[in-house]
C-alpha positions as CSV (number, residue, x, y, z in Angstrom):
1,M,19.5,57.3,18.1
2,L,18.0,55.7,21.3
3,D,14.3,56.3,22.2
4,T,13.8,58.6,25.1
5,P,11.0,58.1,27.6
6,S,7.9,60.0,26.4
7,Q,6.0,62.4,28.6
8,S,3.0,62.0,26.3
9,A,-0.1,60.0,27.3
10,E,-0.2,58.8,23.7
11,D,2.9,56.6,24.2
12,V,0.8,53.6,25.3
13,R,0.8,50.0,24.1
14,L,-2.5,48.3,24.8
15,Q,-2.3,44.6,25.5
16,S,-5.4,42.6,24.8
17,F,-6.2,38.9,24.6
18,G,-9.0,36.6,25.4
19,V,-9.1,33.2,27.1
20,T,-11.9,30.6,26.7
21,Y,-12.6,28.4,29.7
22,E,-14.3,25.1,29.4
23,Y,-14.8,22.3,31.9
24,P,-17.3,19.5,32.2
25,V,-19.7,19.3,35.1
26,V,-20.6,15.6,35.4
27,F,-23.6,14.2,37.3
28,T,-23.1,10.5,38.1
29,R,-23.5,7.9,40.8
30,D,-20.8,5.8,42.4
31,A,-18.0,7.6,40.6
32,F,-15.3,5.2,42.1
33,A,-17.1,2.1,41.0
34,L,-14.6,0.3,38.7
35,G,-16.8,0.5,35.7
36,N,-17.5,4.2,36.0
37,R,-15.3,6.2,33.6
38,C,-16.2,9.7,34.6
39,L,-12.9,10.4,36.4
40,V,-10.8,8.7,33.8
41,D,-12.5,10.6,31.0
42,A,-12.1,13.9,32.8
43,L,-8.4,13.3,33.3
44,S,-7.8,12.1,29.7
45,R,-10.0,14.6,27.8
46,R,-7.0,16.5,26.4
47,E,-4.3,13.8,26.7
48,P,-6.0,10.4,26.3
49,R,-2.8,8.3,26.0
50,K,-1.0,9.8,29.1
51,R,-0.8,8.3,32.6
52,H,-1.8,11.2,34.8
53,K,-0.2,11.9,38.2
54,C,-3.0,12.4,40.8
55,L,-3.0,13.5,44.4
56,I,-6.4,13.1,46.0
57,C,-7.4,15.1,49.1
58,V,-10.3,13.7,51.0
59,D,-12.5,15.4,53.6
60,E,-12.1,13.5,56.9
61,G,-15.8,13.9,57.6
62,V,-16.6,12.1,54.3
63,S,-14.1,9.4,55.1
64,A,-15.7,8.9,58.5
65,S,-19.1,8.5,56.8
66,L,-17.7,6.2,54.1
67,P,-14.9,4.1,55.8
68,D,-14.4,2.1,52.6
69,L,-13.8,5.2,50.4
70,A,-10.0,5.2,50.6
71,S,-9.8,1.5,49.4
72,Q,-12.4,2.2,46.7
73,I,-10.3,5.1,45.4
74,E,-7.1,2.9,45.5
75,N,-8.9,0.1,43.7
76,Y,-10.2,2.4,41.1
77,A,-6.7,3.8,40.4
78,A,-5.3,0.3,40.2
79,A,-8.0,-0.7,37.8
80,H,-7.3,2.3,35.6
81,T,-3.5,2.3,36.1
82,G,-3.0,3.2,32.4
83,S,-4.6,6.5,33.1
84,I,-4.0,7.2,36.8
85,D,-0.8,7.4,38.7
86,L,-2.1,7.8,42.3
87,V,0.7,9.4,44.4
88,G,-1.2,9.8,47.6
89,L,-4.4,10.2,49.5
90,V,-4.4,13.2,51.9
91,P,-6.9,13.6,54.7
92,V,-8.1,17.2,55.2
93,W,-10.2,18.3,58.1
94,G,-13.5,19.6,56.8
95,G,-15.9,22.4,57.8
96,E,-15.0,26.1,58.5
97,I,-12.2,24.8,60.8
98,C,-10.4,24.0,57.6
99,K,-10.8,27.5,56.2
100,N,-10.0,29.2,59.5
101,D,-6.9,27.3,60.4
102,P,-3.8,29.3,59.2
103,K,-1.8,26.1,58.9
104,T,-4.2,24.5,56.3
105,I,-2.8,26.1,53.2
106,P,0.9,25.9,54.1
107,N,0.4,22.2,55.0
108,L,-1.3,21.5,51.7
109,L,1.4,23.4,49.7
110,E,4.1,21.4,51.5
111,I,2.4,18.1,50.6
112,L,2.1,19.2,47.0
113,S,5.8,20.0,46.9
114,Q,6.8,16.7,48.6
115,R,4.8,14.7,46.1
116,A,6.4,16.6,43.2
117,I,3.1,17.9,41.8
118,D,3.7,19.9,38.6
119,R,1.5,21.9,36.3
120,H,0.4,18.8,34.4
121,S,-0.4,16.9,37.5
122,F,-3.9,16.7,39.1
123,V,-4.9,17.7,42.6
124,I,-8.3,16.2,43.2
125,A,-10.5,17.3,46.1
126,V,-13.3,15.1,47.5
127,G,-15.3,16.9,50.2
128,G,-17.6,19.6,51.2
129,G,-17.4,23.3,50.2
130,A,-14.8,24.2,52.8
131,V,-12.4,21.5,51.7
132,L,-13.0,22.3,48.0
133,D,-12.2,25.9,48.8
134,A,-9.0,25.2,50.7
135,V,-7.6,22.5,48.3
136,G,-8.7,24.6,45.3
137,Y,-6.9,27.7,46.6
138,A,-3.7,25.7,47.3
139,S,-3.9,24.2,43.8
140,T,-4.2,27.6,42.1
141,V,-1.3,29.2,43.9
142,F,1.1,26.2,43.7
143,H,3.3,26.6,40.6
144,R,0.9,29.5,39.7
145,G,-1.9,26.9,39.2
146,V,-2.0,23.1,38.8
147,R,-4.9,21.1,37.3
148,H,-7.7,20.7,39.8
149,I,-10.8,18.4,39.9
150,R,-13.6,18.7,42.4
151,F,-15.8,16.0,43.8
152,P,-18.4,18.0,45.8
153,T,-19.9,15.8,48.5
154,T,-22.6,18.0,50.0
155,V,-25.9,19.4,48.5
156,L,-24.6,22.9,49.0
157,A,-21.3,22.2,47.2
158,Q,-23.0,20.2,44.4
159,D,-25.7,22.7,43.7
160,D,-23.8,26.0,44.2
161,S,-20.2,26.6,45.4
162,G,-18.6,23.5,43.9
163,V,-19.7,24.2,40.3
164,G,-18.2,27.8,40.3
165,V,-14.8,29.3,39.8
166,K,-14.0,30.7,43.2
167,N,-11.6,29.4,45.9
168,A,-10.9,31.0,49.2
169,V,-10.1,30.6,52.9
170,N,-10.8,32.9,55.9
171,L,-8.3,35.2,57.5
172,F,-8.3,37.8,60.3
173,G,-11.8,36.7,61.2
174,L,-13.1,37.6,57.7
175,K,-14.8,35.1,55.5
176,N,-13.1,34.3,52.2
177,L,-10.6,37.1,52.6
178,I,-7.9,35.5,50.5
179,G,-8.6,33.4,47.4
180,T,-8.6,33.1,43.7
181,F,-10.8,32.9,40.7
182,A,-9.7,29.8,38.8
183,P,-12.0,27.4,36.8
184,P,-11.3,23.8,37.7
185,W,-10.4,21.1,35.2
186,A,-13.6,19.2,35.9
187,I,-16.4,18.8,38.5
188,I,-17.9,15.4,39.2
189,N,-21.1,15.4,41.2
190,D,-21.6,12.0,42.7
191,S,-25.1,11.6,44.2
192,A,-24.0,8.7,46.3
193,F,-22.1,11.1,48.6
194,V,-25.4,12.9,49.3
195,D,-27.0,9.7,50.6
196,V,-24.9,9.6,53.7
197,L,-25.3,13.2,54.7
198,P,-27.1,14.0,57.9
199,P,-30.5,15.7,57.4
200,R,-29.2,19.1,58.5
201,E,-26.5,19.0,55.7
202,K,-29.0,17.9,53.1
203,R,-31.3,20.7,54.0
204,A,-28.6,23.4,54.1
205,G,-27.9,23.1,50.4
206,M,-31.6,23.7,49.5
207,A,-31.2,27.3,50.5
208,E,-28.9,28.0,47.6
209,A,-31.4,26.4,45.2
210,V,-34.2,28.7,46.6
211,K,-31.9,31.7,46.2
212,V,-31.0,31.1,42.6
213,A,-34.6,30.3,41.7
214,L,-35.7,33.6,43.2
215,I,-33.3,35.7,41.2
216,R,-33.2,33.8,38.0
217,D,-36.0,31.3,37.4
218,G,-39.6,31.6,38.6
219,K,-40.5,28.2,37.1
220,F,-37.9,26.5,39.2
221,F,-39.2,28.2,42.3
222,E,-42.6,26.9,41.5
223,W,-41.2,23.4,41.2
224,L,-39.6,23.8,44.6
225,E,-42.9,24.9,46.0
226,A,-44.8,22.0,44.4
227,H,-42.3,19.4,45.7
228,S,-41.4,20.9,49.0
229,D,-42.9,18.0,51.0
230,A,-40.8,15.4,49.0
231,L,-37.7,17.6,49.4
232,A,-38.3,17.9,53.1
233,R,-38.3,14.1,53.3
234,F,-35.1,14.1,51.2
235,S,-36.5,12.0,48.4
236,R,-33.5,11.0,46.3
237,P,-35.0,11.8,42.8
238,H,-36.3,15.1,44.0
239,L,-33.0,16.0,45.6
240,D,-31.2,15.0,42.5
241,H,-33.5,17.3,40.4
242,L,-32.9,20.2,42.9
243,I,-29.2,19.8,42.7
244,K,-29.1,19.6,38.9
245,G,-31.5,22.6,38.4
246,S,-29.6,24.8,40.9
247,A,-26.2,23.8,39.5
248,E,-27.3,24.6,35.9
249,L,-28.7,28.1,37.0
250,H,-25.4,28.9,38.8
251,M,-23.4,27.8,35.7
252,R,-25.6,29.9,33.5
253,Q,-25.0,33.0,35.6
254,I,-21.3,32.4,35.6
255,S,-21.1,31.8,31.8
256,L,-23.6,34.4,30.6
257,G,-23.8,37.0,33.4
258,G,-20.9,38.9,32.0
259,D,-18.7,39.0,35.1
260,P,-17.5,35.5,36.0
261,F,-14.5,36.8,38.0
262,E,-16.5,39.6,39.8
263,I,-14.5,42.5,38.5
264,G,-17.5,44.8,38.9
265,S,-19.4,45.7,42.1
266,A,-22.3,43.2,41.8
267,R,-22.6,39.7,43.1
268,P,-26.1,38.6,42.0
269,L,-25.5,35.0,43.2
270,D,-25.1,36.3,46.7
271,F,-28.7,37.3,47.2
272,G,-29.4,37.1,50.9
273,H,-25.7,36.7,51.7
274,W,-24.7,40.1,53.1
275,S,-26.5,39.2,56.4
276,A,-25.8,35.5,56.1
277,H,-22.0,35.9,56.2
278,K,-22.3,38.2,59.2
279,L,-24.6,35.7,61.0
280,E,-22.1,32.9,60.4
281,Q,-19.5,35.1,62.0
282,L,-21.6,36.3,64.9
283,T,-22.8,32.8,65.8
284,K,-19.2,31.4,65.4
285,N,-20.6,29.0,62.8
286,Q,-23.4,27.7,65.1
287,L,-25.4,28.5,62.0
288,N,-24.1,26.7,58.9
289,H,-23.9,28.6,55.6
290,G,-27.2,27.3,54.3
291,E,-29.1,28.0,57.5
292,A,-27.7,31.6,57.5
293,V,-28.5,32.0,53.8
294,A,-32.1,31.0,54.4
295,I,-32.5,33.7,57.0
296,G,-30.8,36.2,54.7
297,I,-33.2,35.3,51.9
298,A,-36.1,35.9,54.2
299,L,-34.8,39.3,55.3
300,D,-34.0,40.5,51.8
301,T,-37.3,39.2,50.3
302,R,-39.2,41.1,53.0
303,Y,-37.0,44.2,52.3
304,S,-37.9,43.9,48.7
305,V,-41.6,44.1,49.6
306,L,-41.3,46.9,52.1
307,S,-39.2,49.0,49.7
308,G,-41.9,48.7,47.0
309,R,-40.0,46.4,44.6
310,L,-41.8,43.1,45.2
311,A,-45.5,42.5,45.3
312,A,-47.1,42.2,48.8
313,G,-47.5,38.6,49.9
314,E,-44.5,37.2,48.0
315,D,-42.4,37.5,51.2
316,N,-44.9,35.2,52.9
317,R,-44.7,32.8,50.0
318,V,-40.9,32.6,50.2
319,V,-40.9,32.2,54.0
320,D,-43.5,29.5,53.8
321,L,-41.4,27.5,51.3
322,L,-38.2,27.8,53.5
323,Q,-40.1,26.7,56.6
324,R,-41.7,23.7,54.7
325,L,-38.2,22.7,53.8
326,G,-37.4,22.7,57.5
327,F,-35.4,25.9,58.0
328,D,-35.6,27.8,61.3
329,L,-35.6,31.4,60.2
330,W,-34.6,33.1,63.4
331,H,-31.5,33.5,65.5
332,D,-31.1,35.8,68.5
333,K,-28.0,37.3,67.1
334,L,-30.3,39.3,64.8
335,R,-31.1,41.3,67.9
336,Q,-27.5,42.0,68.9
337,C,-26.8,45.7,68.8
338,D,-23.7,47.8,69.0
339,S,-23.1,50.7,71.4
340,R,-25.2,53.0,69.2
341,G,-28.1,50.7,69.3
342,S,-27.7,49.6,65.7
343,P,-28.1,45.9,64.8
344,V,-24.6,44.4,64.5
345,V,-25.8,42.3,61.5
346,L,-25.9,45.6,59.5
347,K,-22.1,45.6,59.6
348,G,-22.4,42.8,57.0
349,L,-23.2,45.5,54.5
350,A,-19.9,47.2,55.0
351,D,-18.1,43.9,54.9
352,F,-19.9,43.0,51.7
353,Q,-18.9,46.3,50.0
354,E,-15.3,46.1,51.2
355,H,-15.0,42.6,49.8
356,L,-15.7,43.8,46.3
357,G,-14.8,47.4,46.4
358,G,-16.7,50.0,44.4
359,E,-20.2,51.1,45.5
360,L,-22.4,48.9,47.6
361,T,-24.5,46.6,45.4
362,I,-27.1,44.4,46.8
363,T,-29.5,42.1,44.9
364,L,-33.1,42.3,45.8
365,L,-36.2,41.0,44.1
366,A,-38.4,42.7,41.5
367,E,-40.5,39.5,41.1
368,V,-40.0,35.9,41.9
369,G,-37.5,34.8,39.3
370,R,-36.0,38.2,38.7
371,G,-33.4,40.0,40.8
372,V,-32.7,43.8,40.8
373,E,-29.6,45.6,42.0
374,V,-29.8,48.4,44.5
375,H,-27.0,50.6,46.0
376,E,-28.3,51.4,49.4
377,M,-30.1,49.7,52.3
378,D,-32.3,51.7,54.7
379,E,-31.5,50.7,58.3
380,R,-35.1,51.5,59.4
381,I,-36.5,49.0,56.9
382,V,-33.9,46.4,57.8
383,R,-35.0,46.8,61.5
384,N,-38.7,46.3,60.4
385,C,-37.6,43.2,58.5
386,I,-36.0,41.8,61.6
387,D,-39.1,42.5,63.6
388,W,-41.3,40.8,61.0
389,L,-39.1,37.8,60.8
390,E,-39.1,37.3,64.5
391,Q,-42.9,37.3,64.5
392,R,-43.1,34.9,61.5
393,A,-40.6,32.5,63.0
């Protein structure tokens, strides 16, 4: 006798399985020097005797700063031909233009198809956070996901976004509206790329280090304070230490925070970001991400004090550090109001909530080194924070 559909809620089969993700995050220098095996080892870590098909996408801004990079990559592949089958070098326009252009992802997918990339091939991205986002997203949707290796080339990408599991591009004027959670095959942080960055880009990534120190590691924050002068001069060893310390804290949060794919309502690593994302949009990216995050950190630290969560004076301490690092903590768009007289930047709270769903969850500070989640933000206090920041700046 055939089974008939049951009307009982008890007729349920529960599917359950777990997947362990593991990928190396490598800190090196001159990764494409012929004797540097970091890339070869990453490609070969599961299949050491195989020749691996690789398509390498390179940020055009990086190529402009390092005109010999393409030949270095080609020479590296030729020197390691037993492990690398280089099927192409693809230039990708960097910056938010890359993430805003609706043609970026279709163009990348077409190239992957033309080069016959399969699920055992590697798509390697060399560039800043926007290029890593776009190439990473294309890699994760092509054939439902191909192997992807990142070479972050900015401080911000090496110490924050490039070591995580998120990929996204912008759509309908909204930041990171479409994207995926997909751990990469490997991440290779090459400090030589940082050397050629303009000062503004070196500084921008420091904001994410301040952020993660504030919510997770007071000792690291104290180190940033103690070495702020050297960091402001972009001392290579100090910048290397900042990048490694920040990257390790971000990795710890992803692996041990309990929600690497952000299924819940909280995004603790986005402390200071609800206003930062809105400021990027309002300024049409006149403020880069790090600069906007620095302002957001200052606002939310002040809010933490005014709401009684953080000890008085700690807001000044945080702002002092950010300013010593060289950040300008004011932009006139903070004063832009809607027809009701409400600061437009406050709409960033609704955008923040909509992105995750569930209840609004914002990370504030209970003390330097320890974040705390709250579920509402008082507009009156936010206005006071804006007033205070304008006076401080």
